[in-house]
C-alpha positions, -999 to +999 in steps of 0.1 A: +400+784-861+423+774-832+456+779-850+465+745-862+499+745-879+508+780-866+524+795-835+504+820-814+527+839-792+551+810-789+523+785-783+514+756-806+482+737-807+489+701-797+454+687-794+418+698-799+384+682-802+347+684-795+331+670-764+293+671-768+288+710-770+322+721-759+354+725-779+386+717-759+421+728-771+455+723-755+486+744-765+522+738-758+535+771-744+569+781-730+555+780-695+538+746-700+506+733-714+475+755-715+441+740-719+412+761-731+375+754-735+352+771-760+315+771-752+284+789-765+283+825-752+254+816-729+278+794-709+303+823-702+317+826-668+332+857-651+367+846-664+356+839-700+366+860-729+337+863-753+335+866-791+305+867-813+297+830-808+321+817-781+330+820-745+367+811-742+378+799-707+413+788-696+408+754-679+445+749-668+479+764-672+491+800-676+490+814-711+518+839-719+510+875-722+494+883-755+483+847-762+447+853-753+444+884-774+460+866-804+437+835-801+406+856-796+415+877-827+420+845-847+387+830-836+369+862-844+382+860-880+370+824-884+338+821-864+315+833-892+322+799-908+310+781-876+274+771-868+262+757-835+239+727-838+220+711-810+206+676-804+170+673-814+145+668-787+128+634-788+092+639-778+088+601-775+113+601-747+090+623-726+116+646-712+095+671-691+126+694-687+133+697-724+122+733-726+146+742-698+175+730-719+163+741-754+189+756-777+185+791-788 
């Protein structure tokens, strides 16, 4: 979904992984490394690009012109195969704020 093994506007995926509910990806681009974060759409910021399921936000670096559009297009073609899952609430733990953080 992030372009492993392919070039996107002269950028190559060099690392990627999941950190709790966020996907992080780093690309090697002609102008230097670019790090992106993919979150659930409900976590979008003013600078995020949104797809059907994701908010894509540049965390560092300057992606080359056209890279963002190419990546967004690639993600849109693959995101139907992705399903968000959320940690289960443990009622025994007695978290009074669980409803505030409930997954959709």
